[in-house]
VEXDO-980239 format. One record per residue (C-alpha): residue in three letters; y, x, z. Coordinates in steps of 0.2 Angstrom, whole numbers, padded with zeros to 4 digits, always signed. Example, Ala and Ser with C-alpha at 12.3 -4.5 7.8 and 13.67 -1.06 7.14 Angstrom:
<nodes>
ALA-0022+0062+0039SER-0005+0068+0036
</nodes>
This chain:
<nodes>
UNK+0399+0498+0615UNK+0417+0491+0610UNK+0420+0472+0608UNK+0426+0466+0592UNK+0444+0456+0592UNK+0438+0438+0595UNK+0445+0423+0587UNK+0450+0414+0604UNK+0455+0429+0619UNK+0449+0427+0635UNK+0460+0422+0650UNK+0463+0438+0659UNK+0472+0442+0677UNK+0492+0447+0674UNK+0486+0462+0685UNK+0477+0472+0669UNK+0485+0489+0669UNK+0494+0498+0652UNK+0480+0510+0649UNK+0487+0528+0652UNK+0474+0542+0648UNK+0474+0560+0655UNK+0486+0572+0646UNK+0475+0587+0643UNK+0486+0600+0637UNK+0479+0611+0622UNK+0489+0625+0613UNK+0488+0624+0595UNK+0495+0640+0587UNK+0495+0641+0566UNK+0506+0652+0555UNK+0515+0657+0570UNK+0520+0640+0576UNK+0514+0636+0595UNK+0511+0619+0599UNK+0504+0609+0614UNK+0496+0591+0611UNK+0489+0581+0626UNK+0476+0569+0618UNK+0467+0577+0609UNK+0451+0575+0619UNK+0451+0556+0611UNK+0445+0564+0596UNK+0426+0564+0604UNK+0425+0546+0600UNK+0407+0546+0606UNK+0408+0552+0623UNK+0410+0541+0640UNK+0428+0543+0644UNK+0436+0540+0626UNK+0422+0524+0625UNK+0428+0520+0644UNK+0448+0521+0636UNK+0444+0511+0620UNK+0437+0496+0632UNK+0452+0496+0644UNK+0463+0496+0628UNK+0453+0479+0620UNK+0456+0471+0637UNK+0477+0478+0638UNK+0475+0470+0620UNK+0468+0453+0627UNK+0477+0453+0640UNK+0495+0454+0632UNK+0489+0443+0615UNK+0483+0427+0627UNK+0495+0416+0622UNK+0493+0418+0605UNK+0476+0409+0604UNK+0482+0392+0596UNK+0492+0403+0582UNK+0478+0415+0581UNK+0467+0402+0577UNK+0475+0395+0565UNK+0479+0409+0555UNK+0463+0415+0554UNK+0458+0398+0547UNK+0470+0399+0533UNK+0469+0419+0530UNK+0449+0421+0529UNK+0444+0428+0515UNK+0462+0422+0506UNK+0469+0439+0501UNK+0453+0447+0493UNK+0456+0452+0474UNK+0450+0438+0461UNK+0436+0443+0452UNK+0442+0433+0435UNK+0433+0432+0418UNK+0430+0422+0401UNK+0416+0424+0389UNK+0417+0440+0381UNK+0414+0442+0361UNK+0405+0456+0355UNK+0392+0459+0340UNK+0389+0441+0338UNK+0386+0437+0355UNK+0400+0429+0369UNK+0394+0438+0387UNK+0394+0427+0403UNK+0398+0433+0418UNK+0391+0417+0433UNK+0393+0415+0451UNK+0377+0416+0459UNK+0371+0418+0475UNK+0358+0431+0481UNK+0342+0419+0474UNK+0351+0416+0458UNK+0358+0399+0462UNK+0376+0394+0457UNK+0390+0394+0471UNK+0402+0383+0462UNK+0415+0395+0467UNK+0426+0409+0459UNK+0418+0423+0451UNK+0414+0437+0461UNK+0403+0454+0462UNK+0388+0445+0465UNK+0388+0439+0449UNK+0374+0437+0434UNK+0377+0442+0417UNK+0370+0432+0402UNK+0373+0428+0383UNK+0374+0416+0370UNK+0374+0420+0351UNK+0393+0414+0344UNK+0385+0405+0327UNK+0372+0392+0338UNK+0383+0377+0337UNK+0402+0376+0332UNK+0411+0372+0347UNK+0404+0393+0354UNK+0414+0400+0338UNK+0428+0398+0351UNK+0429+0406+0366UNK+0417+0394+0377UNK+0422+0385+0392UNK+0409+0391+0403UNK+0407+0380+0420UNK+0400+0384+0437UNK+0380+0381+0436UNK+0379+0373+0418UNK+0371+0385+0406UNK+0376+0382+0387UNK+0366+0381+0373UNK+0354+0394+0370UNK+0362+0403+0386UNK+0351+0419+0391UNK+0352+0429+0407UNK+0350+0448+0405UNK+0355+0452+0422UNK+0351+0441+0436UNK+0360+0450+0450UNK+0374+0463+0446UNK+0377+0467+0465UNK+0371+0484+0463UNK+0376+0488+0444UNK+0391+0499+0443UNK+0389+0504+0424UNK+0381+0494+0409UNK+0381+0499+0390UNK+0375+0490+0377UNK+0366+0498+0360UNK+0376+0498+0343UNK+0363+0483+0337UNK+0363+0476+0356UNK+0345+0474+0356UNK+0346+0487+0370UNK+0355+0484+0387UNK+0358+0501+0400UNK+0360+0498+0418UNK+0367+0511+0431UNK+0362+0504+0449UNK+0368+0511+0464UNK+0357+0520+0475UNK+0356+0534+0487UNK+0363+0551+0478UNK+0369+0540+0464UNK+0364+0530+0451UNK+0346+0524+0444UNK+0346+0522+0424UNK+0335+0505+0417UNK+0336+0503+0399UNK+0328+0487+0393UNK+0324+0479+0378UNK+0334+0463+0378UNK+0322+0456+0362UNK+0307+0456+0374UNK+0312+0461+0392UNK+0303+0474+0391UNK+0308+0491+0402UNK+0312+0506+0388UNK+0314+0518+0396UNK+0319+0522+0418UNK+0317+0542+0419UNK+0336+0546+0423UNK+0340+0543+0443UNK+0354+0551+0453UNK+0366+0550+0439UNK+0383+0542+0437UNK+0390+0526+0430UNK+0395+0530+0415UNK+0383+0526+0401UNK+0387+0528+0380UNK+0372+0524+0365UNK+0373+0535+0350UNK+0372+0526+0335UNK+0355+0524+0331UNK+0349+0519+0350UNK+0338+0533+0352UNK+0350+0541+0364UNK+0358+0538+0381UNK+0373+0549+0386UNK+0375+0547+0407UNK+0386+0560+0418UNK+0378+0568+0430UNK+0383+0571+0452UNK+0383+0587+0458UNK+0381+0590+0479UNK+0394+0582+0482UNK+0395+0568+0471UNK+0405+0575+0458UNK+0404+0570+0439UNK+0401+0588+0434UNK+0390+0586+0418UNK+0387+0575+0404UNK+0370+0576+0397UNK+0360+0568+0383UNK+0343+0558+0386UNK+0329+0554+0371UNK+0322+0536+0376UNK+0305+0538+0382UNK+0306+0557+0385UNK+0306+0565+0404UNK+0323+0569+0412UNK+0319+0586+0413UNK+0319+0588+0397UNK+0338+0582+0394UNK+0351+0595+0389UNK+0369+0597+0395UNK+0381+0592+0384UNK+0397+0597+0392UNK+0398+0604+0411UNK+0416+0604+0422UNK+0415+0621+0433UNK+0432+0615+0441UNK+0429+0607+0458UNK+0445+0598+0456UNK+0439+0588+0440UNK+0428+0575+0437UNK+0420+0569+0421UNK+0419+0554+0411UNK+0412+0546+0396UNK+0416+0532+0383UNK+0411+0527+0368UNK+0424+0523+0353UNK+0428+0506+0349UNK+0420+0508+0330UNK+0405+0515+0338UNK+0407+0532+0328UNK+0412+0543+0343UNK+0408+0547+0361UNK+0424+0553+0371UNK+0422+0565+0386UNK+0436+0566+0397UNK+0439+0577+0412UNK+0453+0576+0422UNK+0459+0582+0439UNK+0477+0581+0446UNK+0484+0596+0438UNK+0474+0597+0423UNK+0465+0586+0407UNK+0452+0591+0393UNK+0445+0580+0381UNK+0430+0582+0369UNK+0423+0571+0355UNK+0405+0570+0348UNK+0399+0561+0332UNK+0386+0550+0336UNK+0378+0549+0319UNK+0373+0565+0325UNK+0369+0565+0345UNK+0360+0580+0345UNK+0376+0588+0339UNK+0390+0598+0351UNK+0404+0590+0359UNK+0421+0597+0352UNK+0436+0600+0360UNK+0452+0591+0353UNK+0464+0596+0366UNK+0459+0611+0374UNK+0463+0613+0393UNK+0479+0607+0398UNK+0488+0611+0415UNK+0503+0601+0420UNK+0500+0587+0408UNK+0487+0573+0410UNK+0482+0566+0391UNK+0475+0549+0386UNK+0464+0552+0370UNK+0458+0536+0361UNK+0449+0536+0344UNK+0457+0526+0332UNK+0445+0524+0319UNK+0451+0537+0305UNK+0462+0547+0317UNK+0466+0551+0335UNK+0480+0543+0346UNK+0486+0554+0360UNK+0496+0549+0376UNK+0502+0566+0387UNK+0512+0563+0402UNK+0520+0577+0410UNK+0520+0581+0429UNK+0539+0577+0430UNK+0539+0561+0421UNK+0541+0557+0401UNK+0526+0551+0392UNK+0523+0551+0370UNK+0510+0543+0363UNK+0506+0555+0347UNK+0496+0552+0330UNK+0483+0567+0327UNK+0469+0568+0312UNK+0451+0569+0317UNK+0449+0584+0312UNK+0461+0593+0323UNK+0453+0605+0339UNK+0467+0617+0341UNK+0472+0606+0356UNK+0481+0593+0344UNK+0494+0602+0336UNK+0496+0591+0320UNK+0499+0578+0333UNK+0514+0566+0325UNK+0525+0558+0340UNK+0527+0540+0336UNK+0532+0533+0351UNK+0543+0540+0366UNK+0544+0532+0383UNK+0562+0529+0388UNK+0568+0533+0407UNK+0558+0519+0419UNK+0544+0519+0406UNK+0526+0528+0405UNK+0513+0524+0394UNK+0497+0523+0405UNK+0482+0519+0392UNK+0482+0515+0373UNK+0467+0504+0365UNK+0464+0505+0347UNK+0458+0491+0335UNK+0456+0490+0316UNK+0471+0481+0314UNK+0482+0487+0330UNK+0485+0496+0345UNK+0488+0488+0363UNK+0496+0499+0376UNK+0496+0498+0394UNK+0513+0505+0399UNK+0522+0504+0415UNK+0542+0497+0414UNK+0554+0495+0426UNK+0539+0497+0441UNK+0528+0486+0434UNK+0512+0486+0421UNK+0516+0478+0405UNK+0505+0475+0387UNK+0516+0481+0370UNK+0509+0476+0354UNK+0509+0488+0338UNK+0503+0482+0321UNK+0494+0496+0309UNK+0497+0491+0291UNK+0482+0490+0277UNK+0481+0508+0277UNK+0478+0512+0295UNK+0495+0519+0300UNK+0507+0510+0313UNK+0521+0497+0310UNK+0533+0507+0322UNK+0546+0492+0316UNK+0535+0476+0321UNK+0532+0486+0339UNK+0533+0471+0354UNK+0528+0468+0372UNK+0520+0452+0377UNK+0530+0442+0388UNK+0528+0428+0399UNK+0546+0428+0406UNK+0543+0429+0427UNK+0555+0443+0435UNK+0536+0451+0443UNK+0525+0447+0430UNK+0511+0460+0428UNK+0501+0462+0415UNK+0484+0470+0414UNK+0473+0475+0397UNK+0457+0466+0401UNK+0438+0466+0391UNK+0442+0469+0371UNK+0425+0479+0365UNK+0425+0472+0344UNK+0434+0485+0334UNK+0437+0471+0322UNK+0446+0457+0334UNK+0461+0449+0329UNK+0465+0444+0347UNK+0469+0453+0364UNK+0465+0448+0380UNK+0475+0453+0395UNK+0475+0447+0414UNK+0493+0440+0422UNK+0498+0441+0440UNK+0512+0438+0450UNK+0518+0434+0469UNK+0519+0416+0465UNK+0506+0416+0446UNK+0488+0413+0450UNK+0476+0425+0441UNK+0477+0423+0424UNK+0464+0427+0410UNK+0474+0425+0393UNK+0472+0428+0374UNK+0486+0433+0361UNK+0483+0431+0345UNK+0491+0447+0338UNK+0495+0439+0319UNK+0503+0423+0324UNK+0511+0426+0344UNK+0503+0413+0350UNK+0494+0415+0367UNK+0481+0402+0375UNK+0475+0403+0392UNK+0456+0404+0395UNK+0455+0404+0415UNK+0465+0403+0428UNK+0461+0405+0447UNK+0460+0387+0459UNK+0476+0385+0471UNK+0470+0370+0479UNK+0485+0362+0489UNK+0497+0376+0485UNK+0514+0369+0480UNK+0519+0386+0468UNK+0536+0377+0465UNK+0539+0381+0484UNK+0542+0399+0481UNK+0555+0413+0472UNK+0552+0430+0470UNK+0562+0442+0465UNK+0565+0462+0460UNK+0577+0470+0473UNK+0582+0488+0469UNK+0586+0499+0487UNK+0595+0516+0485UNK+0587+0530+0494UNK+0596+0547+0504UNK+0595+0556+0489UNK+0600+0542+0476UNK+0584+0537+0467UNK+0582+0520+0465UNK+0567+0510+0476UNK+0560+0494+0469UNK+0556+0480+0480UNK+0545+0463+0477UNK+0549+0450+0486UNK+0543+0432+0489UNK+0551+0419+0499UNK+0551+0398+0500UNK+0568+0392+0489UNK+0577+0386+0506UNK+0576+0403+0514UNK+0595+0407+0518UNK+0601+0425+0512UNK+0614+0423+0526UNK+0605+0436+0537UNK+0594+0425+0551UNK+0578+0425+0542UNK+0563+0435+0546UNK+0554+0446+0536UNK+0540+0458+0535UNK+0540+0476+0523UNK+0525+0481+0518UNK+0522+0499+0511UNK+0508+0512+0504UNK+0515+0528+0496UNK+0501+0538+0491UNK+0487+0544+0481UNK+0497+0536+0465UNK+0492+0520+0467UNK+0501+0507+0462UNK+0502+0489+0473UNK+0504+0480+0458UNK+0511+0459+0461UNK+0497+0448+0464UNK+0496+0430+0472UNK+0490+0433+0491UNK+0487+0417+0499UNK+0490+0426+0516UNK+0507+0430+0512UNK+0509+0411+0505UNK+0505+0406+0522UNK+0517+0421+0531UNK+0531+0412+0518UNK+0527+0396+0523UNK+0531+0399+0541UNK+0549+0407+0535UNK+0545+0423+0531UNK+0553+0434+0518UNK+0538+0444+0513UNK+0544+0460+0504UNK+0533+0475+0496UNK+0542+0491+0495UNK+0536+0502+0479UNK+0540+0520+0488UNK+0538+0539+0479UNK+0518+0544+0482UNK+0513+0528+0473UNK+0512+0526+0456UNK+0524+0513+0451UNK+0537+0521+0443UNK+0522+0535+0435UNK+0517+0550+0438UNK+0533+0557+0444UNK+0534+0546+0456UNK+0518+0550+0464UNK+0522+0568+0462UNK+0539+0568+0470UNK+0530+0558+0486UNK+0515+0568+0491UNK+0513+0587+0497UNK+0528+0594+0501UNK+0538+0580+0495UNK+0530+0566+0505UNK+0544+0567+0515UNK+0552+0554+0501UNK+0541+0542+0506UNK+0548+0537+0522UNK+0565+0538+0515UNK+0562+0526+0502UNK+0555+0513+0516UNK+0570+0513+0529UNK+0580+0512+0512UNK+0571+0497+0509UNK+0576+0490+0525UNK+0590+0493+0527UNK+0595+0484+0510UNK+0584+0467+0514UNK+0597+0468+0530UNK+0611+0474+0520UNK+0610+0458+0506UNK+0606+0445+0521UNK+0588+0442+0516UNK+0584+0446+0534UNK+0589+0446+0553UNK+0592+0464+0558UNK+0583+0461+0573UNK+0569+0451+0564UNK+0560+0465+0553UNK+0543+0468+0553UNK+0534+0484+0546UNK+0517+0483+0540UNK+0506+0496+0532UNK+0487+0503+0533UNK+0478+0519+0531UNK+0491+0531+0523UNK+0504+0515+0524UNK+0502+0515+0543UNK+0507+0532+0542UNK+0522+0528+0532UNK+0527+0515+0544UNK+0523+0526+0559UNK+0534+0542+0552UNK+0547+0528+0546UNK+0549+0522+0565UNK+0552+0541+0569UNK+0567+0542+0557UNK+0575+0527+0560UNK+0566+0518+0574UNK+0582+0504+0574UNK+0577+0499+0557UNK+0561+0488+0564UNK+0557+0476+0576UNK+0539+0478+0577UNK+0525+0485+0568UNK+0510+0484+0563UNK+0497+0497+0560UNK+0480+0498+0552UNK+0468+0511+0552UNK+0483+0523+0554UNK+0484+0541+0546UNK+0496+0543+0562UNK+0488+0563+0567UNK+0486+0571+0550UNK+0490+0589+0555UNK+0478+0586+0568UNK+0465+0580+0555UNK+0467+0593+0541UNK+0467+0605+0552UNK+0449+0601+0560UNK+0434+0609+0550UNK+0424+0594+0559UNK+0430+0580+0547UNK+0425+0579+0530UNK+0441+0577+0517UNK+0437+0571+0499UNK+0446+0585+0486UNK+0458+0567+0483UNK+0465+0569+0501UNK+0467+0588+0501UNK+0477+0585+0484UNK+0488+0573+0493UNK+0492+0580+0509UNK+0489+0602+0505UNK+0479+0615+0515UNK+0490+0614+0532UNK+0477+0630+0535UNK+0481+0640+0521UNK+0497+0636+0515UNK+0511+0639+0529UNK+0526+0629+0519UNK+0513+0613+0521UNK+0507+0617+0538UNK+0529+0614+0544UNK+0531+0600+0532UNK+0516+0590+0539UNK+0523+0597+0557UNK+0537+0590+0555UNK+0533+0572+0549UNK+0515+0569+0557UNK+0522+0554+0565UNK+0510+0559+0583UNK+0518+0574+0584UNK+0537+0568+0582UNK+0540+0556+0593UNK+0557+0555+0602UNK+0562+0548+0618UNK+0572+0533+0611UNK+0570+0514+0610UNK+0554+0510+0597UNK+0547+0495+0588UNK+0535+0484+0598UNK+0517+0491+0590UNK+0501+0484+0586UNK+0489+0496+0580UNK+0471+0493+0575UNK+0457+0502+0572UNK+0438+0503+0570UNK+0423+0517+0576UNK+0417+0515+0558UNK+0430+0520+0546UNK+0425+0535+0536UNK+0443+0540+0530UNK+0454+0539+0545UNK+0446+0544+0565UNK+0449+0531+0577UNK+0455+0544+0588UNK+0471+0546+0579UNK+0477+0527+0583UNK+0473+0531+0599UNK+0481+0546+0603UNK+0498+0540+0592UNK+0500+0524+0604UNK+0495+0534+0620UNK+0511+0546+0615UNK+0520+0533+0611UNK+0519+0525+0629UNK+0522+0543+0636UNK+0539+0545+0626UNK+0546+0530+0619UNK+0558+0522+0632UNK+0557+0504+0625UNK+0553+0491+0640UNK+0534+0489+0639UNK+0537+0469+0643UNK+0549+0466+0629UNK+0541+0479+0616UNK+0522+0482+0619UNK+0512+0497+0611UNK+0494+0491+0608UNK+0478+0495+0601UNK+0462+0485+0594UNK+0448+0495+0590UNK+0433+0488+0583UNK+0414+0494+0578UNK+0416+0490+0559UNK+0433+0486+0549UNK+0425+0477+0536UNK+0415+0462+0548UNK+0430+0459+0557UNK+0444+0459+0545UNK+0449+0443+0544UNK+0450+0442+0564UNK+0458+0457+0565UNK+0472+0451+0550UNK+0474+0434+0560UNK+0475+0444+0576UNK+0490+0458+0571UNK+0499+0444+0561UNK+0498+0431+0576UNK+0507+0444+0586UNK+0519+0450+0572UNK+0524+0434+0569UNK+0527+0433+0590UNK+0536+0447+0590UNK+0549+0442+0576UNK+0550+0422+0586UNK+0543+0415+0570UNK+0539+0397+0577UNK+0525+0389+0573UNK+0521+0379+0558UNK+0514+0362+0563UNK+0499+0354+0552
</nodes>
């Protein structure tokens, strides 16, 4: 049994030896290239030898971090639960009702805490009282007049749908092999139907409320079919509406905001297609309105009497177009409305009776644009405007806006120094109302500044950096700093307030996030240019961001740490191989640092998304050689390296614990750094989720110590 990281390490004898696993050479020949590995036996994490080695690693880490007891305990108190994303909401108006998420305990009582996934769903009629004709103020534990609870505990509910008349509620509850679908009559509480099982989370009612549409899962959990189910009949009688045979693609469905149509979408990394089905004719056929497009990602929105389409090319650029509802020839009659400028991308479009809302990315940040509609339903391009709060790192995301006729638009605002905020814009007047803001007790946000910086990568590409620091930190090249990165799967690491980051800034650190290629911050092309054969761009970008922080005086050259987790662990480890002198210390959590061996191992189960991101080295020689050139464990040089703190867990599904163990062993064998000044440590715990706060506190305490950051007094 591997002992978990403790909040207070025990003092160990100073003779604790550095773990040095036995080198057992093994030859690997792929595509004519022969490589010799030494620590592959550690991949059998259940063998007695591997278990003994990981126990020795933990003992050594305990020994080398024993002096950090006080700092670790302080950080544990500050960081516990602080960096979880705030699930913030306010009552949502739809169909003459206000729908309300309320925080609950497992027993249904109020916690008085911020809303979380552990919440009930209730509603109250908007006409019950005059004060309910505008957004009602909800107080935890205090029900509104006439409020009725629809779902006591939403923890296992992953999908919801309401009938057009709001009399029926369909819910998808997570279960073994998929979701169980339950339909309830809200007026009586009676269960109307629970025939469908092992389904996806997508649900939509027909207009007459007699049918429900859902996605069906295949044997690997992919949503490969859309089916229709007549309430009260056996699921075996359900008909298939659309089937997706491409194993890289997955289906989703949504009802149009005016309730007239069902939109079915198929999306993969390389192609997309959208179908429409008339919900007044629920037994009718779904008609493809786009055809199958390869190399182009399309987003289709039903806008009442016409269609809106966003087309995003793989090599950049996106266009918003309008097309007639009757266009079934791949949108051949579509007319362009807006074309994204350089550095912009249109991500989503939501249509309402009186306006259109665009979710955009510009300058690496998400934003919201408003496009008013004229009385004939056309679009007033001259009146296009952005929702603006004036912050340098403001991140705006569209929130719940379910009503076709609504005259307001709800969105969420975040930044590195702005608490999560739900706001509502009056489209006609431009007035903004804050509906709810996350509490930040005891935090003086005026102490901090945030900046958008731009580094220049090796090929001339400008790379955005988000930066947080105290106002009084001088840009004279003396401050310590941390550079964080992810850069994979097209994920956008958008700014949000993290009390853990503020705690580091309080200690005088400059906290920076490198938005490198491989992520999605600058659009789909940004992702394309940092995956597969182009993955090396991610490492060049990260090194360039580190150099920019130093050259601009934000961080001292010998006091910069790097931080990454999962694919971010790959990023910081590969960047250290390229430029080991740029970083003083590295923290890598559950790091993907032996990716070539993992991708070549037939015993490791990988997702379609992972194959699309890294490639198949066994079947593609170019992919093999590219991975061979950057796999951190296989490219360590005989030179000085940063100090390293790696942590991993035995239960991690995406990255084996062996990857960190192999990388650490290879570093100790090759790096010429003084192990007393720049130790290489490994912490292995049974479960990452259970030990998350302790791991974060321990790794940050170690990093602060390596960067010579004095402890704060309380």
